[in-house]
C-alpha positions, 0 to 999 in steps of 0.5 A: 500500500503506497503512503503519500506525504503532504505539506501542512502549512498555515494559511498565513503563508498565502498572500490575499490575492492567492486566496481569491484564486484558490476560492475560484478554483482557477485553471488547471488547479485541483483545489478543495476548500475546507472549513479552515483552508484549502487542499491544493494538489501539486501538479508536476506537469507544465499545464498547471504552472502556478505563474500562468494561473496568476499565483504570486511568486510567494505562492509559487515558492510554496509549490516549490517547497512541496515538490522539493519535499516530495509532497503532491498535496498542500493542506493550507490550514489556519490552525497549522504551524507557521514555518519561520523560514517562509513569509507570512502575510496579514489578511482579513476574513480568516477562514 
């Protein structure tokens, strides 16, 4: 039975403009909202380039962190720990 890894990050690591894209499920991205954030599938093909979908450089770097750690999913959760190595953004209307 294969076991897959996912990256668990605070929603504080996402700039506000990226939250709007995640809520709209724009482009080739597989996004599943949940009560406290989003599950985001990390694609490896070029058809789902985060830059092309309009995501910020900060979000694109989070995709890179997931790929570098062998994770195919990111769980952005308001209750997840904040990683001190990653930028943090203030936003209103927290999930």
